[in-house]
N, CA and C of each residue as an Amber inpcrd file, in Angstrom:
protein
   567
 -15.9020000  14.0420000  -1.3020000 -16.1110000  13.6350000  -2.7340000
 -14.9570000  12.7050000  -3.0650000 -13.7050000  13.1110000  -2.6500000
 -12.5160000  12.1900000  -3.0450000 -12.6360000  10.8580000  -2.2700000
 -13.2690000  10.8200000  -1.2030000 -13.4940000   9.5020000  -0.4730000
 -14.3820000   8.5790000  -1.3070000 -15.3690000   9.1870000  -1.9460000
 -16.3380000   8.2930000  -2.7390000 -15.6230000   7.7210000  -4.0620000
 -14.7760000   8.6810000  -4.5890000 -14.0680000   8.3710000  -5.7580000
 -13.0340000   7.2260000  -5.3510000 -12.4590000   7.4100000  -4.2480000
 -11.3850000   6.5930000  -3.8790000 -11.9510000   5.0400000  -3.7100000
 -13.2010000   4.9470000  -3.0340000 -13.8170000   3.7880000  -2.8220000
 -14.1890000   3.0610000  -4.1610000 -14.6150000   3.9060000  -5.1260000
 -14.9710000   3.3170000  -6.4640000 -13.7930000   2.8210000  -7.1670000
 -12.6580000   3.5240000  -7.1670000 -11.4910000   3.1900000  -7.8490000
 -10.9470000   1.9560000  -7.1560000 -10.9310000   1.9280000  -5.7730000
 -10.3420000   0.8960000  -5.0300000 -11.1210000  -0.4690000  -5.2210000
 -12.4040000  -0.3330000  -5.4140000 -13.2770000  -1.5330000  -5.7100000
 -13.1260000  -1.9880000  -7.0610000 -13.1920000  -1.1700000  -8.1030000
 -13.1990000  -1.5590000  -9.4790000 -11.8520000  -1.5760000 -10.2220000
 -10.8620000  -0.8430000  -9.6090000  -9.5800000  -0.7240000 -10.2440000
  -9.6500000   0.4450000 -11.2610000  -8.5210000   0.9500000 -11.6820000
  -8.5710000   1.9850000 -12.6040000  -9.3330000   1.8350000 -13.8490000
  -8.9540000   0.7630000 -14.5560000  -9.5600000   0.5170000 -15.9150000
 -10.9960000   0.0700000 -15.7680000 -11.4200000  -0.5800000 -14.6420000
 -12.7280000  -1.0710000 -14.4370000 -13.6920000   0.0820000 -14.0420000
 -13.1580000   1.2330000 -13.6930000 -14.0000000   2.3300000 -13.2940000
 -14.2880000   3.2370000 -14.4400000 -15.5060000   3.4270000 -14.5750000
 -15.9920000   4.3240000 -15.7540000 -16.3750000   5.6850000 -15.0820000
 -16.4190000   6.5820000 -16.0190000 -16.8670000   8.0760000 -15.6790000
 -18.2740000   7.9370000 -15.0520000 -19.1740000   7.0850000 -15.6220000
 -20.5710000   6.9050000 -15.0910000 -20.4440000   6.4000000 -13.6090000
 -19.4530000   5.4280000 -13.4360000 -19.2970000   4.9470000 -12.0310000
 -18.9780000   5.9280000 -11.0070000 -18.0560000   6.8920000 -11.5920000
 -17.5180000   7.9200000 -10.6310000 -18.5390000   8.9760000 -10.4520000
 -19.3020000   9.4110000 -11.3470000 -20.2650000  10.3570000 -11.2530000
 -21.4440000   9.9610000 -10.4520000 -21.8090000   8.6900000 -10.5790000
 -22.9730000   8.0540000  -9.7620000 -22.4350000   8.1510000  -8.3070000
 -21.2960000   7.5300000  -8.1200000 -20.7380000   7.4170000  -6.6700000
 -20.5910000   8.8840000  -5.9740000 -20.1070000   9.7990000  -6.8120000
 -19.8170000  11.1550000  -6.2360000 -21.0230000  12.0900000  -6.3550000
 -22.0080000  11.7280000  -7.0520000 -23.2670000  12.4520000  -7.0610000
 -23.0650000  13.6940000  -7.8980000 -22.3690000  13.6350000  -8.9230000
 -22.0620000  14.8410000  -9.7660000 -22.2430000  14.4380000 -11.2310000
 -22.1950000  15.4900000 -12.1130000 -22.3350000  15.1500000 -13.4450000
 -20.9350000  15.1190000 -14.0990000 -20.9460000  14.5290000 -15.3300000
 -19.7000000  14.3060000 -15.8800000 -18.9390000  15.6300000 -16.2110000
 -19.8140000  16.6690000 -16.6100000 -19.0970000  17.9600000 -16.7560000
 -18.5340000  18.5160000 -15.4970000 -19.1840000  18.2520000 -14.2640000
 -18.6440000  18.6510000 -12.9720000 -17.4280000  17.9530000 -12.7420000
 -17.2850000  16.6510000 -13.0070000 -16.1310000  15.9910000 -12.7930000
 -14.9300000  16.4390000 -13.6050000 -15.1950000  16.6710000 -14.9090000
 -14.1450000  17.2250000 -15.7530000 -13.6760000  18.7020000 -15.3420000
 -14.6430000  19.5580000 -14.8970000 -14.3940000  20.8460000 -14.5530000
 -13.5490000  20.8460000 -13.2210000 -13.7360000  19.8930000 -12.4300000
 -13.0500000  19.8540000 -11.0780000 -11.7730000  19.2070000 -11.1860000
 -11.5990000  18.1610000 -11.9590000 -10.5370000  17.3060000 -11.9230000
  -9.8000000  17.2820000 -13.2190000 -10.4230000  17.6710000 -14.4350000
  -9.7100000  17.7310000 -15.6200000  -9.7760000  16.3890000 -16.4120000
  -9.5900000  15.2850000 -15.8350000  -9.8340000  13.8950000 -16.4040000
  -9.7990000  12.8210000 -15.4830000 -10.2590000  11.7060000 -15.8600000
 -10.2070000  10.6080000 -14.9520000  -8.8730000  10.2430000 -14.4320000
  -7.8160000  10.4320000 -15.1250000  -6.5280000  10.1990000 -14.6660000
  -6.0180000  11.0310000 -13.6920000  -6.2690000  12.3230000 -13.8840000
  -6.0490000  13.4620000 -12.8280000  -6.7470000  13.1640000 -11.5780000
  -8.0640000  12.7220000 -11.5840000  -8.7560000  12.3340000 -10.5510000
  -8.1890000  11.1090000  -9.7690000  -7.7480000  10.1950000 -10.4980000
  -7.0740000   9.0210000 -10.0640000  -5.7970000   9.4450000  -9.1950000
  -5.0920000  10.2640000  -9.7290000  -3.8290000  10.5920000  -9.0670000
  -4.3040000  11.3210000  -7.7290000  -5.2030000  12.1410000  -7.7020000
  -5.7000000  12.9010000  -6.5170000  -6.1750000  11.7870000  -5.5280000
  -6.9310000  10.8980000  -5.9940000  -7.5510000   9.8530000  -5.1680000
  -6.3340000   8.9870000  -4.5350000  -5.2910000   8.7330000  -5.1960000
  -4.2140000   7.9740000  -4.6620000  -3.4850000   8.7830000  -3.5660000
  -3.3010000   9.8840000  -3.8290000  -2.6980000  10.9600000  -2.7830000
  -3.6490000  10.8650000  -1.5570000  -4.9230000  10.9870000  -1.8210000
  -5.7880000  11.0150000  -0.6900000  -5.7750000   9.5290000   0.0770000
  -5.7910000   8.5860000  -0.6160000  -5.6270000   7.2370000   0.0060000
  -4.3870000   7.1810000   0.8700000  -3.2530000   7.7170000   0.3740000
  -1.9450000   7.6230000   1.0680000  -1.9990000   8.5390000   2.4090000
  -2.7860000   9.5520000   2.4040000  -2.9840000  10.4760000   3.5300000
  -4.0220000   9.9830000   4.5520000  -4.8290000   9.0450000   4.1170000
  -5.9390000   8.6170000   4.9300000  -5.8300000   7.1320000   5.2420000
  -6.3520000   6.3790000   4.5520000  -6.4390000   4.9410000   4.7490000
  -5.1510000   4.3120000   4.8160000  -4.2260000   4.6380000   3.7150000
  -2.8880000   4.0190000   3.6970000  -1.8210000   4.7260000   4.6500000
  -2.0960000   5.6960000   5.4080000  -1.2560000   6.3670000   6.1590000
  -0.7420000   5.5770000   7.3650000  -1.4200000   4.5310000   7.6090000
  -1.0010000   3.5800000   8.7360000   0.5030000   3.1010000   8.5120000
   0.7850000   2.8640000   7.2660000   2.1900000   2.3870000   6.9620000
   3.2350000   3.2990000   7.2450000   3.0060000   4.6100000   6.8480000
   4.1130000   5.6350000   7.3030000   4.1800000   5.7720000   8.7550000
   3.0310000   5.7530000   9.4610000   3.0250000   5.8270000  10.8360000
   3.7480000   4.7340000  11.5620000   3.5550000   3.5890000  11.0510000
   4.2000000   2.3670000  11.5820000   5.7050000   2.5620000  11.5330000
   6.2220000   2.8930000  10.2970000   7.6610000   2.9740000  10.2160000
   8.3000000   4.1540000  11.0310000   7.4460000   5.1990000  11.3360000
   8.0780000   6.4810000  11.9100000   7.8230000   6.5150000  13.2740000
   6.8770000   5.8700000  13.9040000   6.3990000   6.1030000  15.1360000
   7.0670000   5.0580000  16.2510000   7.4800000   3.9340000  15.7410000
   8.0560000   3.0120000  16.7010000   9.5220000   3.4110000  16.9240000
   9.9480000   2.8970000  18.0950000  11.3880000   3.2690000  18.3710000
  12.4280000   2.5320000  17.7560000  12.0890000   1.4290000  17.1790000
  13.1230000   0.6430000  16.5280000  12.5380000   0.2240000  15.0850000
  13.4180000  -0.0260000  14.0980000  13.0160000  -0.4670000  12.8320000
  12.1570000  -1.6980000  12.8330000  12.7060000  -2.6870000  13.6070000
  12.0130000  -3.9700000  13.7540000  10.6450000  -3.8880000  14.3210000
  10.4560000  -3.0620000  15.3190000   9.1380000  -2.7740000  15.9100000
   8.2230000  -2.0030000  14.8000000   8.7760000  -1.1990000  14.1400000
   8.0050000  -0.5690000  13.0920000   7.5600000  -1.4390000  11.9390000
   8.5030000  -2.1600000  11.4780000   8.2220000  -3.1240000  10.4600000
   7.2150000  -4.2200000  10.8660000   7.3150000  -4.7900000  12.0100000
   6.4550000  -5.7560000  12.6400000   5.1490000  -5.0800000  12.6540000
   4.8720000  -3.9160000  13.1980000   3.6210000  -3.1530000  13.2890000
   3.0430000  -3.0770000  11.8640000   3.8620000  -2.6700000  10.9330000
   3.4360000  -2.5090000   9.4520000   2.8370000  -3.8300000   8.9920000
   3.5930000  -4.9010000   9.2850000   3.0630000  -6.1730000   8.7220000
   1.7280000  -6.5730000   9.4080000   1.5630000  -6.3990000  10.6230000
   0.3370000  -6.6930000  11.3280000  -0.7900000  -5.7930000  11.0210000
  -0.4100000  -4.5880000  10.9460000  -1.5950000  -3.6340000  10.6240000
  -1.9810000  -3.7700000   9.2010000  -1.0940000  -4.1790000   8.2320000
  -1.5080000  -4.4940000   6.9560000  -2.6600000  -5.5180000   6.9110000
  -2.2610000  -6.6600000   7.6890000  -3.3520000  -7.6580000   7.6990000
  -4.6490000  -7.2880000   8.1890000  -4.6260000  -6.4050000   9.2040000
  -5.8470000  -5.9360000   9.7610000  -6.5910000  -4.7770000   8.7850000
  -5.7890000  -3.8070000   8.3070000  -6.4200000  -2.8350000   7.5060000
  -6.9940000  -3.3740000   6.2420000  -6.4210000  -4.4380000   5.5740000
  -6.8620000  -4.9440000   4.2380000  -7.9650000  -5.8010000   4.4380000
  -8.4130000  -6.0760000   5.5570000  -9.6030000  -6.9360000   5.8100000
 -10.8010000  -6.2600000   6.5370000 -10.6030000  -5.0020000   6.6240000
 -11.7320000  -4.2230000   7.3550000 -13.0220000  -4.3400000   6.6010000
 -14.1210000  -4.6150000   7.3810000 -15.4390000  -4.6690000   6.5870000
 -15.7790000  -3.1610000   6.2110000 -16.7600000  -3.2650000   5.1780000
 -17.2970000  -1.9190000   4.7160000 -16.4450000  -1.1650000   3.6460000
 -15.4200000  -1.8450000   3.2440000 -14.6170000  -1.1830000   2.1770000
 -13.9040000  -2.2920000   1.3870000 -13.4420000  -1.8160000   0.3040000
 -12.7690000  -2.8700000  -0.5590000 -11.5610000  -3.5520000   0.1960000
 -11.1670000  -4.6860000  -0.0770000 -10.1770000  -5.4040000   0.5730000
  -8.8170000  -5.1720000  -0.2410000  -7.7530000  -5.3420000   0.5260000
  -6.3970000  -5.1320000   0.0110000  -5.9900000  -3.6220000  -0.0120000
  -4.8520000  -3.3860000  -0.6120000  -4.1720000  -2.1200000  -0.7090000
  -4.5770000  -1.4510000  -2.1430000  -5.1610000  -0.2960000  -2.0950000
  -5.5150000   0.2870000  -3.4150000  -4.3740000   0.4040000  -4.3100000
  -3.1890000   0.7980000  -3.7850000  -2.0330000   0.9680000  -4.6290000
  -1.4590000  -0.3770000  -5.1130000  -1.5230000  -1.4230000  -4.2870000
  -1.0430000  -2.7170000  -4.8340000  -1.9760000  -3.3110000  -5.8860000
  -3.1650000  -3.0930000  -5.7790000  -4.1520000  -3.8000000  -6.6410000
  -4.9320000  -3.0570000  -7.8100000  -4.6600000  -1.7370000  -7.7260000
  -5.4790000  -0.8440000  -8.6260000  -5.1640000  -0.9780000 -10.1610000
  -3.8770000  -1.2170000 -10.4150000  -3.5850000  -1.2750000 -11.8320000
  -2.4660000  -2.2630000 -12.0670000  -2.5420000  -3.4700000 -11.7710000
  -1.3760000  -4.4070000 -11.9900000  -1.3150000  -4.5690000 -13.4890000
  -2.3340000  -4.5130000 -14.2180000  -2.2100000  -4.5150000 -15.7350000
  -3.3730000  -3.7950000 -16.2530000  -3.0620000  -3.1530000 -17.2820000
  -4.0540000  -2.3370000 -18.0540000  -3.7990000  -2.2740000 -19.5000000
  -4.8030000  -1.7010000 -20.1650000  -4.6340000  -1.5310000 -21.6210000
  -3.4170000  -0.5840000 -21.9270000  -2.8920000  -0.6670000 -23.0860000
  -1.7850000   0.1860000 -23.4030000  -2.0140000   1.7070000 -23.2630000
  -3.2570000   2.0580000 -23.4900000  -3.5530000   3.4850000 -23.3780000
  -3.5030000   4.0050000 -21.9350000  -3.4740000   3.0610000 -20.9700000
  -3.4530000   3.4200000 -19.5550000  -2.0810000   3.1340000 -19.0900000
  -1.0210000   2.9380000 -19.8140000   0.3040000   2.6180000 -19.3850000
   0.8650000   3.6630000 -18.4480000   0.4980000   5.0470000 -18.5860000
   0.8540000   6.0780000 -17.6230000   0.5340000   5.6440000 -16.1430000
  -0.7100000   5.2630000 -16.1240000  -1.3030000   4.9060000 -14.8040000
  -0.5120000   3.7410000 -14.2120000  -0.1710000   2.8050000 -14.9130000
   0.5760000   1.5310000 -14.4720000   1.9140000   2.0660000 -13.9770000
   2.5430000   2.9640000 -14.7610000   3.7880000   3.4320000 -14.3290000
   3.7700000   4.1960000 -13.0700000   2.7300000   5.1140000 -12.9990000
   2.6480000   5.9370000 -11.7980000   2.4980000   5.1140000 -10.6240000
   1.5750000   4.1670000 -10.5660000   1.3830000   3.2340000  -9.3970000
   2.5600000   2.4690000  -9.0780000   3.2560000   1.9760000 -10.1610000
   4.5210000   1.1950000  -9.8700000   5.5500000   2.0460000  -9.1150000
   5.5400000   3.3620000  -9.4720000   6.4580000   4.4270000  -8.7300000
   5.9550000   4.4880000  -7.3790000   4.6490000   4.5800000  -7.1070000
   4.1820000   4.4940000  -5.7260000   4.6310000   3.2970000  -4.8610000
   4.5530000   2.1410000  -5.5780000   4.9940000   0.8970000  -4.9220000
   6.4580000   0.9570000  -4.6820000   7.2490000   1.4760000  -5.5610000
   8.6280000   1.4740000  -5.4050000   9.0710000   2.4930000  -4.2260000
   8.3010000   3.4840000  -4.2410000   8.4380000   4.5810000  -3.0250000
   8.3230000   3.8650000  -1.6400000   7.4280000   2.8710000  -1.5720000
   7.3040000   2.1420000  -0.2760000   8.4700000   1.3290000  -0.0590000
   9.0320000   0.7690000  -1.0810000  10.2470000  -0.0620000  -0.9050000
  11.4650000   0.7600000  -0.4760000  11.5940000   1.9400000  -1.1580000
  12.6170000   2.8300000  -0.7140000  12.4690000   3.3790000   0.6150000
  11.3170000   3.5980000   1.1240000  11.0160000   3.9610000   2.4230000
  11.5640000   2.8110000   3.5020000  11.2240000   1.5390000   3.0850000
  11.4970000   0.4690000   3.8480000  13.0610000   0.3230000   3.9480000
  13.7120000   0.5700000   2.8950000  15.1910000   0.4670000   2.7410000
  15.8530000   1.6770000   3.6830000  15.2900000   2.7970000   3.4740000
  15.8810000   3.9530000   4.3030000  15.6760000   3.6610000   5.8310000
  14.5320000   2.9930000   6.2340000  14.3300000   2.7050000   7.7310000
  15.3790000   1.5640000   8.0980000  15.5790000   0.6600000   7.3420000
  16.4460000  -0.4820000   7.4810000  17.9020000   0.1440000   7.4900000
  18.2930000   0.9310000   6.6060000  19.6710000   1.5440000   6.6490000
  19.8280000   2.2430000   7.8380000  18.9310000   3.1610000   8.3940000
  19.0540000   3.7060000   9.6650000  19.2580000   2.8290000  10.8230000
  18.5420000   1.6660000  10.5950000  18.6300000   0.5980000  11.7720000
  20.0050000   0.0260000  11.6670000  20.6220000  -0.2440000  10.5900000
  22.0070000  -0.7620000  10.5040000  22.8740000   0.2130000  11.1570000
  22.8430000   1.4790000  10.7390000  23.5920000   2.4830000  11.2880000
  23.5970000   2.5020000  12.9290000  22.4320000   2.2830000  13.3790000
  22.1360000   2.3070000  14.8650000  22.4740000   0.9950000  15.4460000
  23.0030000   0.1140000  14.6710000  23.4570000  -1.2120000  15.0840000
  22.1690000  -2.0410000  15.6170000  21.0800000  -1.6640000  15.1730000
  19.9040000  -2.6350000  15.5030000  19.7820000  -3.7630000  14.6070000
  20.3140000  -3.7750000  13.4690000  20.5110000  -4.9060000  12.5140000
  21.9280000  -5.2160000  12.3860000  22.2290000  -6.5450000  12.0350000
  23.5220000  -7.0320000  11.9280000  24.2570000  -6.4050000  10.8000000
  25.5400000  -6.0320000  11.0440000  26.2310000  -5.3980000   9.9340000
  26.3570000  -6.4270000   8.7730000  26.2380000  -5.8250000   7.6640000
  26.1450000  -6.6120000   6.3340000  24.8790000  -6.9070000   5.8810000
  23.8810000  -6.5080000   6.7720000  22.4810000  -6.8200000   6.3160000
  22.2270000  -6.1760000   4.9680000  21.6270000  -6.9530000   4.0790000
  21.3690000  -6.4310000   2.6900000  20.0320000  -5.6740000   2.7060000
  20.1060000  -4.3460000   2.9940000  18.9110000  -3.5830000   3.1360000
  17.9450000  -3.4820000   1.9140000  18.7160000  -3.5930000   0.6590000
  17.8620000  -3.5830000  -0.5280000  17.0070000  -4.8790000  -0.7050000
  17.5860000  -5.8840000  -0.4320000  16.9420000  -7.2560000  -0.4930000
  15.8670000  -7.4100000   0.5580000  16.1730000  -7.0000000   1.7670000
  15.2560000  -7.0980000   2.9340000  14.0720000  -6.1010000   2.5580000
  14.2390000  -4.8880000   2.0910000  13.1880000  -3.9300000   1.6860000
  12.4100000  -4.6400000   0.6840000  12.8750000  -5.2160000  -0.4660000
  12.1070000  -5.8810000  -1.4470000  11.4000000  -7.0080000  -0.9410000
  12.0210000  -7.7930000  -0.0430000  11.3410000  -8.9630000   0.5900000
  10.0080000  -8.5200000   1.2420000  10.1210000  -7.4150000   2.1260000
   9.0330000  -6.8850000   2.8120000   8.0420000  -6.3450000   1.8270000
   8.3360000  -5.7110000   0.7670000   7.4380000  -5.1910000  -0.2270000
   6.7260000  -6.3280000  -0.8470000   7.4360000  -7.4570000  -1.1060000
   6.8220000  -8.6080000  -1.7750000   5.7330000  -9.1290000  -0.8200000
   6.0380000  -9.3150000   0.3940000   5.1450000  -9.8500000   1.4530000
   4.0360000  -8.9980000   1.5370000   4.1610000  -7.7090000   1.7850000
   3.0560000  -6.7630000   1.9720000   2.1840000  -6.7590000   0.7060000
   2.8140000  -6.6670000  -0.5140000   1.9940000  -6.6130000  -1.5640000
   1.0840000  -7.9130000  -1.7330000   1.9110000  -9.0470000  -1.5730000
   1.2020000 -10.2730000  -1.6850000  -0.0300000 -10.3860000  -0.6970000
   0.2760000  -9.9340000   0.5400000  -0.8570000  -9.9680000   1.4580000
  -2.1610000  -9.1000000   1.0120000  -1.7890000  -8.0880000   0.3940000
  -2.8830000  -7.3290000  -0.2170000  -3.6110000  -7.9660000  -1.2830000
  -3.0330000  -8.6260000  -2.1400000  -3.6570000  -9.4160000  -3.2730000
  -4.3870000 -10.6090000  -2.7030000  -3.8510000 -11.2500000  -1.6270000
  -4.5400000 -12.2980000  -0.9870000  -5.9340000 -11.8310000  -0.2680000
  -5.6840000 -10.6570000   0.3540000  -6.9080000 -10.1420000   0.9400000
  -8.1050000  -9.8110000  -0.1100000  -7.6070000  -9.4480000  -1.1750000
  -8.6350000  -9.2250000  -2.3180000  -9.2880000 -10.6590000  -2.7010000
  -8.4430000 -11.7010000  -2.6790000  -8.9150000 -12.9000000  -3.0190000
  -9.6320000 -13.6810000  -1.8450000  -9.8060000 -12.9770000  -0.6900000
 -10.7130000 -13.5030000   0.4050000  -9.9230000 -14.0830000   1.5100000
  -8.6360000 -14.0110000   1.6860000  -7.8300000 -14.3860000   2.8940000
  -8.4040000 -13.6250000   3.9710000  -8.5210000 -14.3330000   5.1780000
  -8.9860000 -13.6030000   6.4130000  -7.8380000 -12.8350000   7.1080000
  -8.3270000 -11.9820000   7.9550000  -7.2640000 -11.3100000   8.8220000
  -6.3570000 -12.2730000   9.5430000  -6.8730000 -13.1940000  10.0980000
  -6.1850000 -14.3450000  10.8950000  -5.1900000 -14.9660000   9.9520000
  -5.4880000 -15.2950000   8.7700000  -4.6810000 -15.9070000   7.7240000
  -3.5270000 -15.0110000   7.4280000  -3.8680000 -13.7620000   7.2120000
  -2.8160000 -12.8160000   6.8780000  -1.9110000 -12.5090000   7.9850000
  -2.4860000 -12.5250000   9.1850000  -1.5290000 -12.2060000  10.4270000
  -0.5070000 -13.4440000  10.5230000  -0.9700000 -14.5620000  10.2280000
   0.0300000 -15.7630000  10.1330000   1.1540000 -15.5490000   9.2380000
   0.8470000 -14.9380000   8.1380000   1.7730000 -14.6630000   7.0780000
   2.7830000 -13.5190000   7.6030000   2.1740000 -12.5070000   8.2620000
   2.9080000 -11.4800000   8.8650000   3.9080000 -11.9410000   9.8620000
   3.2050000 -12.9740000  10.6820000   4.2160000 -13.4180000  11.7960000
   5.3870000 -14.2650000  11.2670000   5.0070000 -15.0470000  10.1840000
   6.2010000 -15.7340000   9.4820000   7.2450000 -14.7860000   8.9470000
   6.7840000 -13.6570000   8.4210000   7.7430000 -12.7330000   7.9470000
   8.5010000 -11.9050000   8.9910000   7.8560000 -11.7370000  10.1700000
   8.4850000 -11.0800000  11.2960000   9.5150000 -12.0070000  11.8060000
   9.3990000 -13.2760000  11.6590000  10.5200000 -14.2640000  12.2020000
  11.7550000 -13.9410000  11.2440000  11.4000000 -13.8870000   9.9790000
  12.5930000 -13.6440000   9.1000000  13.1830000 -12.2320000   9.3310000
  12.5130000 -11.2970000   9.6740000  12.9340000  -9.9840000   9.8460000
  13.8410000  -9.9750000  11.2750000  13.4030000 -10.6950000  12.1260000
  14.1340000 -10.7250000  13.4970000  15.4510000 -11.4820000  13.3080000
  15.4850000 -12.4250000  12.3740000  16.7560000 -13.1730000  12.0950000
  17.7480000 -12.1510000  11.4570000  17.3440000 -11.0730000  10.8970000
  18.2430000 -10.1220000  10.2850000  18.7200000  -9.0660000  11.3630000
  17.9340000  -8.9960000  12.3900000  18.1760000  -8.0460000  13.5200000
  19.0320000  -8.6440000  14.6540000  19.6880000  -7.8590000  15.3580000
  20.3100000  -8.4530000  16.4960000  19.2700000  -8.8550000  17.4450000
  19.2390000 -10.0780000  17.8740000  18.2190000 -10.5770000  18.8190000
  18.3360000 -10.1710000  20.2730000  19.5320000  -9.7110000  20.7020000
  19.8610000  -9.3730000  22.0280000  19.3370000  -7.9890000  22.4470000
  18.6870000  -7.2240000  21.6220000  18.2660000  -5.8810000  22.0140000
  16.8980000  -5.8650000  22.3390000
């Protein structure tokens, strides 16, 4: 049921998704939705968590499974291009595109999703900091700026995927970002 709600929110965004959209997609009544989740907002929070544990989990795996930060970040950039262009589901990242702007009454959702996007940047910074300590990156590398740069590239790729960019076009963007990333790393490793 969460997967159906996820696809609906992902496709229509938080504000564009009505209770009717959700109940039709999930095959339940409004009363059942409220009994199970309490509110549209609470369901949205559960759906975002579900997204991070399922479709969006590739990003955490990329950062944690590779032996070096550069390899993990390169994998993240390439997999982002592929994941956000997969057929049969909405394009782009649900977290990057779900609530870029909303009505005042939905400011809590905007704030919550901004926190999730910031958590990704914090994860990038943490991985880069560990790489600096391991001497994988040049001393003096500005991990905060590099993490924000990667966040901007990845979030921008998500929006471009929604706008129709192809996987090949996004891979070219990823490859350009990888060149910048490698310039920050020691090239002799």
